[in-house]
C-alpha positions in Angstrom: 334.7 -199.4 211.6 331.4 -201.2 211.9 329.6 -198.0 212.8 330.9 -196.3 209.7 329.5 -199.2 207.5 326.1 -199.0 209.3 326.0 -195.3 208.9 326.7 -195.2 205.2 324.2 -198.1 204.6 321.5 -196.3 206.6 322.0 -193.1 204.6 321.9 -195.1 201.3 318.7 -196.9 202.2 317.1 -193.5 203.1 318.2 -192.0 199.8 316.8 -195.0 197.9 313.5 -195.0 199.8 314.1 -198.4 201.3 313.0 -198.8 205.0 316.1 -199.5 207.1 316.0 -202.4 209.6 316.3 -201.6 213.3 319.8 -203.0 213.3 322.0 -203.6 210.3 324.1 -206.8 210.7 327.8 -206.3 209.9 330.5 -209.0 210.2 334.1 -209.7 209.5 334.5 -212.0 206.5 336.4 -215.2 207.0 338.6 -214.5 204.0 340.6 -211.3 203.6 339.9 -211.3 199.9 336.3 -210.6 200.8 337.1 -207.2 202.2 337.4 -205.9 205.8 333.7 -206.0 206.6 330.5 -207.5 205.0 326.8 -207.2 205.5 324.0 -209.6 204.6 321.6 -206.6 204.6 320.3 -207.3 201.1 319.3 -210.9 202.1 317.4 -209.6 205.1 315.6 -207.1 203.0 314.6 -209.6 200.2 311.4 -210.9 201.8 310.2 -207.4 202.6 311.0 -205.9 199.2 310.0 -209.2 197.4 313.1 -208.9 195.2 316.2 -211.2 194.8 318.9 -210.2 197.4 321.5 -210.0 194.6 319.5 -207.3 192.8 319.0 -205.3 196.1 322.8 -205.5 196.8 323.6 -204.3 193.3 321.3 -201.4 193.6 322.8 -200.3 197.0 326.4 -200.7 195.8 325.7 -199.0 192.5 324.3 -196.0 194.3 327.2 -195.8 196.8 329.7 -196.0 193.9 327.9 -193.5 191.8 329.9 -190.3 190.9 326.7 -188.2 190.9 325.8 -188.5 194.6 324.9 -185.1 195.9 324.7 -186.0 199.5 327.7 -184.7 201.5 327.4 -187.2 204.4 327.5 -190.2 202.0 330.4 -188.6 200.1 332.3 -188.0 203.4 331.8 -191.6 204.5 332.5 -193.1 201.1 335.9 -191.5 201.1 336.9 -194.0 203.8 336.6 -197.0 201.5 338.9 -198.3 198.8 336.0 -200.4 197.4 332.4 -201.4 198.0 331.3 -204.4 196.0 328.7 -207.2 195.8 329.7 -210.8 196.7 328.0 -214.2 196.7 324.2 -214.4 196.9 323.9 -210.8 198.1 326.6 -209.8 200.5 328.0 -206.3 200.3 331.7 -206.2 201.1 333.6 -203.1 202.3 337.4 -202.5 202.1 338.8 -199.5 203.9 341.5 -197.3 202.6 344.7 -197.6 204.4 344.7 -193.9 205.2 341.4 -194.2 206.8 342.7 -197.0 209.1 345.7 -194.8 210.1 343.4 -191.9 210.8 341.0 -193.9 212.9 343.8 -195.6 214.8 345.4 -192.2 215.6 342.0 -191.0 216.9 341.9 -194.1 219.2 345.3 -193.2 220.6 344.4 -189.6 221.2 341.1 -190.6 223.0 342.5 -193.6 224.8 339.9 -195.8 226.6 337.2 -193.1 226.0 337.0 -194.2 222.4 335.9 -197.7 223.5 332.8 -196.5 225.3 329.4 -196.1 223.9 326.4 -195.0 226.0 324.1 -197.9 225.2 322.3 -198.0 228.5 321.6 -194.3 228.9 321.1 -194.8 232.7 318.7 -197.8 232.5 318.6 -199.7 235.8 319.6 -203.4 235.7 319.7 -205.8 238.5 322.1 -208.7 238.0 321.5 -211.6 240.4 324.1 -214.3 240.3 325.8 -217.2 242.2 323.0 -217.3 244.9 324.3 -220.7 246.0 322.6 -222.3 249.0 324.6 -221.6 252.1 324.8 -225.3 252.9 328.2 -226.1 251.4 331.2 -224.5 249.7 331.1 -223.0 246.3 331.9 -225.4 243.5 333.1 -224.8 239.9 329.6 -224.2 238.6 329.1 -221.4 241.1 332.5 -220.0 240.1 331.6 -220.0 236.4 328.4 -218.1 237.3 330.3 -215.7 239.5 332.8 -214.9 236.7 329.9 -214.4 234.2 327.9 -212.2 236.5 330.8 -210.0 237.5 332.1 -209.6 233.9 328.6 -208.9 232.6 328.0 -206.3 235.3 331.3 -204.6 234.4 330.4 -204.6 230.7 327.0 -203.1 231.4 328.3 -200.4 233.8 330.9 -199.4 231.3 328.2 -199.1 228.6 326.0 -196.6 230.5 323.7 -198.9 232.5 323.1 -198.4 236.2 323.9 -201.8 237.5 323.2 -203.4 240.9 324.8 -206.8 241.7 322.7 -209.0 244.1 323.1 -212.4 245.8 320.0 -214.2 246.8 320.6 -216.1 250.0 318.5 -219.3 250.2 318.5 -219.4 254.0 315.0 -220.7 254.5 313.5 -224.1 254.0 314.3 -227.7 254.5 317.9 -227.6 253.3 319.0 -225.2 256.1 317.4 -227.5 258.7 319.3 -230.5 257.2 322.5 -228.5 257.4 321.8 -227.7 261.1 321.0 -231.4 261.9 324.1 -232.6 260.0 326.3 -230.2 262.1 324.5 -231.3 265.3 325.2 -235.0 264.5 328.9 -234.2 264.0 329.0 -232.1 267.2 327.6 -235.1 269.2 330.2 -237.4 267.5 333.0 -235.0 268.5 331.7 -235.2 272.1 331.7 -239.0 272.0 327.9 -239.3 271.6 326.4 -241.6 268.9 323.7 -239.7 267.0 322.0 -240.9 263.8 323.2 -238.9 260.9 320.3 -237.6 258.7 319.8 -239.7 255.6 319.9 -236.7 253.3 322.4 -234.7 255.4 325.6 -233.0 254.3 328.7 -235.1 254.7 331.6 -233.0 253.7 334.5 -232.3 256.1 333.3 -228.7 256.3 330.3 -229.9 258.4 332.7 -231.4 260.9 334.7 -228.1 260.8 331.5 -226.1 261.7 330.7 -228.5 264.5 334.2 -228.2 265.9 333.9 -224.4 265.9 330.6 -224.6 267.8 332.2 -227.0 270.3 335.1 -224.6 270.8 332.7 -221.8 271.5 329.9 -223.5 273.4 331.8 -226.5 274.8 329.5 -229.4 275.8 326.5 -227.2 276.3 324.4 -229.2 273.8 325.8 -232.6 274.5 323.3 -235.4 274.3 320.4 -233.0 273.8 317.4 -233.2 271.5 318.1 -231.5 268.1 314.5 -230.3 267.9 315.0 -228.1 270.9 318.1 -226.5 269.5 317.5 -226.7 265.7 317.2 -222.9 265.3 320.6 -222.3 266.9 322.5 -225.0 264.9 320.8 -224.2 261.6 321.4 -220.4 261.9 324.9 -220.8 263.2 325.9 -223.3 260.5 324.2 -221.1 257.8 325.9 -218.0 259.0 329.3 -219.7 259.0 328.8 -221.1 255.5 327.7 -217.7 254.2 330.8 -216.1 255.7 333.0 -218.8 253.9 331.1 -218.1 250.6 331.7 -214.4 250.9 335.4 -215.0 251.6 335.7 -217.3 248.6 334.0 -214.8 246.4 336.3 -212.0 247.7 339.3 -214.1 246.9 337.8 -214.5 243.4 337.5 -210.7 243.0 333.7 -210.8 243.0 331.6 -208.5 245.2 327.9 -207.7 245.6 325.9 -204.6 246.3 323.0 -206.4 248.0 322.7 -209.7 249.9 319.0 -210.5 249.9 317.9 -213.1 252.5 315.1 -215.5 251.6 314.3 -215.8 255.3 313.8 -212.1 255.5 311.1 -212.3 252.9 309.2 -214.5 255.2 310.0 -212.6 258.3 308.7 -209.4 256.7 305.6 -211.2 255.4 306.6 -210.3 251.8 305.9 -213.8 250.6 302.4 -213.7 252.1 301.9 -210.2 250.6 302.9 -211.3 247.1 300.4 -214.2 247.3 297.7 -211.9 248.6 298.4 -209.5 245.7 297.9 -212.3 243.2 294.8 -213.5 245.1 293.4 -210.0 244.7 293.7 -210.3 240.9 291.8 -213.6 241.0 295.0 -215.6 240.1 295.1 -217.8 243.3 292.8 -220.8 243.9 292.6 -223.7 246.4 292.7 -227.3 245.2 293.2 -230.5 247.2 294.1 -228.5 250.3 296.9 -226.6 248.5 297.2 -223.0 247.3 297.8 -222.7 243.5 298.9 -219.9 241.2 297.2 -219.8 237.8 300.5 -219.8 235.9 299.0 -221.3 232.7 297.1 -218.0 232.2 300.5 -216.5 231.4 302.1 -219.1 229.2 303.5 -221.6 231.8 302.9 -225.3 231.0 300.9 -225.9 234.2 299.7 -224.1 237.3 302.1 -223.9 240.2 301.6 -224.8 243.9 302.6 -221.9 246.3 301.5 -223.5 249.6 301.4 -227.3 250.0 298.4 -229.0 251.6 300.5 -229.4 254.8 300.9 -225.6 255.0 304.5 -225.4 253.9 305.5 -222.8 251.3 307.1 -224.0 248.1 310.4 -222.6 246.9 308.4 -221.0 244.1 306.4 -218.9 246.6 309.5 -217.1 247.8 310.7 -216.8 244.1 307.5 -214.9 243.3 308.0 -212.6 246.3 311.6 -212.1 245.5 311.0 -211.1 241.9 308.2 -208.9 242.9 310.5 -207.1 245.3 313.1 -206.7 242.6 310.6 -205.4 240.1 309.1 -203.0 242.6 312.4 -201.3 242.9 312.0 -200.0 239.4 314.6 -202.0 237.5 314.3 -201.9 233.8 315.7 -205.4 233.4 316.2 -208.2 235.8 319.0 -210.5 234.8 319.1 -213.9 236.6 322.1 -216.2 236.2 321.1 -219.8 237.0 322.5 -223.2 236.6 321.4 -225.0 233.4 319.3 -227.4 235.5 316.9 -224.5 236.3 315.8 -224.2 232.7 312.3 -225.2 233.6 312.0 -222.3 236.0 312.1 -219.7 233.3 308.5 -219.8 232.1 307.1 -220.0 235.7 309.1 -217.0 236.9 308.2 -215.1 233.7 304.5 -216.0 234.3 304.8 -214.6 237.8 306.2 -211.3 236.6 303.5 -211.1 234.0 300.8 -211.7 236.6 302.4 -209.1 238.9 302.0 -206.5 236.2 305.6 -206.1 235.1 305.8 -208.2 231.9 308.0 -211.2 231.3 310.1 -209.3 228.8 311.7 -207.6 231.8 313.3 -210.9 232.8 316.5 -212.1 231.2 317.8 -215.5 232.3 321.3 -216.7 231.5 321.9 -220.4 232.0 325.4 -221.7 233.1 326.5 -225.2 232.3 328.5 -227.2 234.7 332.3 -227.5 234.5 334.3 -230.7 234.2 337.6 -230.5 236.1 340.5 -232.3 234.5 344.2 -232.8 235.3 346.2 -233.6 232.2 343.1 -234.6 230.4 341.9 -236.9 233.2 338.9 -236.3 235.5 339.9 -235.0 239.0 338.7 -236.9 242.0 336.2 -235.4 244.4 337.2 -233.1 247.1 337.8 -234.4 250.6 336.7 -231.0 252.1 333.4 -230.8 250.1 332.7 -234.6 250.0 331.0 -234.5 246.6 332.8 -232.0 244.4 336.0 -230.0 244.0 335.5 -226.5 245.5 336.1 -223.2 243.8 338.5 -222.4 246.7 340.7 -225.4 245.9 341.0 -224.4 242.2 341.8 -220.8 243.0 344.5 -221.9 245.5 346.1 -224.1 242.8 345.9 -221.9 239.7 344.9 -218.4 240.8 341.8 -216.3 240.5 342.8 -214.7 237.2 343.5 -217.9 235.4 340.3 -219.5 236.8 338.1 -216.5 235.9 339.4 -216.1 232.3 339.1 -219.8 231.5 335.5 -219.8 232.8 334.8 -217.0 230.3 336.4 -218.7 227.3 333.1 -220.4 226.3 329.5 -219.3 226.0 327.9 -219.8 229.4 325.3 -222.4 228.2 328.0 -224.6 226.6 329.9 -227.3 228.4 333.4 -226.4 229.7 336.4 -228.6 230.4 338.8 -227.0 232.9 342.2 -228.6 232.8 344.4 -227.6 235.8 347.6 -228.4 234.0 346.7 -226.2 231.1 345.7 -223.4 233.5 349.1 -223.5 235.1 351.1 -223.7 231.9 353.2 -220.7 230.8 352.5 -221.3 227.2 350.1 -220.5 224.3 347.9 -223.4 225.4 346.9 -221.3 228.4 344.5 -218.6 227.1 344.9 -216.1 229.9 348.7 -216.4 230.0 348.8 -215.8 226.2 346.8 -212.6 226.5 348.6 -211.3 229.6 351.9 -212.1 228.1 351.1 -209.9 225.1 350.5 -207.0 227.5 353.7 -207.7 229.4 355.7 -207.9 226.2 354.4 -204.5 225.2 355.3 -203.2 228.6 358.9 -204.4 228.1 359.0 -202.8 224.6 358.1 -199.4 226.1 360.6 -199.7 228.9 363.3 -200.5 226.4 362.1 -197.5 224.2 362.7 -195.2 227.2 366.1 -196.7 227.9 367.2 -196.3 224.3 366.0 -192.7 224.0 363.0 -193.2 221.8 360.6 -191.9 224.4 360.7 -189.5 227.3 359.7 -191.2 230.6 356.9 -189.0 231.7 354.3 -191.5 232.8 355.8 -192.8 236.0 355.3 -196.6 236.4 352.7 -196.8 233.6 355.0 -195.9 230.7 352.4 -196.7 228.0 349.5 -194.6 229.3 351.1 -191.1 229.0 353.8 -191.2 226.4 353.7 -190.4 222.7 356.7 -190.3 220.3 359.0 -187.4 220.9 359.7 -186.3 217.4 356.9 -187.9 215.3 353.2 -187.4 215.3 350.9 -190.4 216.2 348.9 -189.5 213.1 351.9 -190.5 211.0 351.3 -194.3 210.9 352.1 -194.7 207.2 355.3 -196.8 207.9 352.9 -199.5 209.1 352.7 -201.4 205.8 353.4 -205.0 206.7 350.3 -207.3 206.2 350.5 -208.3 209.9 350.5 -204.6 210.9 347.4 -203.9 208.8 345.6 -206.9 210.4 346.5 -205.6 213.8 345.2 -202.1 213.0 341.9 -203.5 211.9 341.6 -205.8 214.8 342.2 -203.1 217.4 339.7 -200.8 215.6 337.0 -203.5 215.8 337.2 -203.6 219.6 334.5 -201.0 220.4 332.1 -202.9 218.1 333.0 -206.2 219.9 332.2 -204.5 223.2 328.9 -203.3 221.9 328.0 -206.7 220.6 328.9 -208.4 223.9 326.7 -205.9 225.8 323.7 -206.3 223.4 323.9 -210.2 223.6 324.8 -210.2 227.3 327.8 -212.4 226.4 331.1 -211.5 228.0 332.8 -214.5 226.4 333.0 -212.5 223.2 335.7 -210.3 224.9 337.8 -213.3 225.8 337.5 -214.6 222.2 338.5 -211.3 220.9 341.5 -210.9 223.2 342.8 -214.3 222.3 342.6 -213.5 218.6 344.3 -210.2 219.2 347.1 -211.8 221.1 347.3 -214.5 218.4 348.0 -211.8 215.9 350.5 -209.9 218.1 352.8 -212.6 219.2 353.8 -213.8 215.7 354.2 -210.2 214.6 356.5 -209.5 217.6 358.6 -212.6 216.9 358.9 -211.6 213.2 359.5 -207.9 213.4 361.7 -205.6 215.5 359.7 -202.8 217.1 362.7 -200.5 217.8 364.7 -200.2 214.6 367.3 -197.8 213.1 364.4 -196.1 211.3 362.9 -193.8 213.8 359.7 -193.1 211.9 359.0 -196.8 211.6 359.9 -197.4 215.3 357.5 -194.7 216.4 354.7 -196.0 214.2 355.2 -199.5 215.6 355.3 -198.1 219.2 351.9 -196.5 218.4 350.6 -199.8 217.2 351.8 -201.5 220.3 350.3 -198.8 222.5 346.9 -199.3 220.8 347.1 -203.0 221.3 348.0 -202.6 224.9 345.1 -200.1 225.6 342.6 -202.7 224.2 344.1 -205.7 226.1 344.2 -203.8 229.4 340.6 -202.5 229.0 339.3 -206.0 228.0 341.0 -207.7 230.9 339.7 -205.1 233.3 336.1 -205.6 232.2 336.6 -209.4 232.7 338.0 -208.8 236.2 341.4 -210.1 235.2 344.8 -208.4 235.9 347.0 -207.0 233.2 350.6 -207.4 234.6 353.3 -205.3 233.1 355.9 -208.0 233.8 355.7 -211.8 233.6 
């Protein structure tokens, strides 16, 4: 639908000699009286053309409604519309003919999921790096939200023609890993009856004691009453490896996988950090000051220059960030998408400056920020986890409400907005639970089709998946004219908007647009189902309504699949 509007507007602008913008904005009006689709095109052109937007809109509409147009492509497209008119300060509103809606919907049924796909990426390579939690503790809800976003975005991009690689950056170097090792060492000594001072900034969750217990079960009292400094490497590496294994297990339970696990320590071991600094030094972008090594980040738009090596000889976290992004860019990716916690906002200009200095351009970097999640139970904050010590873990939430519920709820808000996650709402089998509401629409349609087979409306040819393969036995799917109820027309239009919603979600890198859309679609379907019988004594009407339901189900299943959420046939 939206593409039809864009196409006819582009042709009209060309015929009128008006330069077309790179992208014509088209939206769904809030009021049905304002048509099916609207565009503020005239207002966006007003400054360029130095004319009032209302006059521009009138010129475009007058041209499109003219009886003397001799352009076949415009005539063909214009035939889809019942009316094209000017509204407000310069909006152009489009109302489709009902026959056009029927025809487009029938085409969707014939093509199935193929009609949803548009090759936006054309094979461009994108690296999506997400989660990347320090392997010093369990994943918390913020990590889970980032995981849901990264996985859904990767699915969306891959379905839209991009060549996507998913990567997890393992921060297994630096002081925090040593602190984890010493924390485990302290608990190990305690388990053996030895008093050992716990590090002041150490990790105190029960998981630390669990790691210490596993080491004791494997090594016995081998390290009893020893000096930590002599065995720091063993305890730090073992603890880090165990935590990383637990993180991988949690993510697998969440349905999230990665193509690459990049170790920070490996960057140092392979001298890639040193090589990146030497590369910048060769370009005259490194200098020494007060015994430290600095990168001239202000030359590339950062607010201040950045330390790469401290005066004591220790590398900063930013040093490995530079090497890591150099390594990613060196692999030839067209876009590097980093998904970070909102507290990392200040890192965006410095990493962008590093990429610019490395010769790749900061425009290659896209950073999506994820706000933290507040966990509630019946509207009240949930107490901290005993296992984690400081927060409720992702694993605990998955075990209580399930991966699908958790993932979908994470994706119900824009990533950089705050999210309240209520456990009781997530477990409720009601309209308050957004994922249940959407999944239940799919399950209801599955039940409709099973009943249709039992009552002889359809032949059962599709095996377990009744909807995927069946069409009405004695009526063409093109014959949707019995769909005349206002709710049915709204549902037709909503389904036909799905490909445009997908495209917009991809262009904006915002998977939450899919969850919004699916909730709205389910919100139209459930009242319709409650008000109208699908299988009636009128076979033509029944088949048309089955076709409508089939289209709705195709969209729900596709949207849920892209979000990484199941679409059960029965609930």
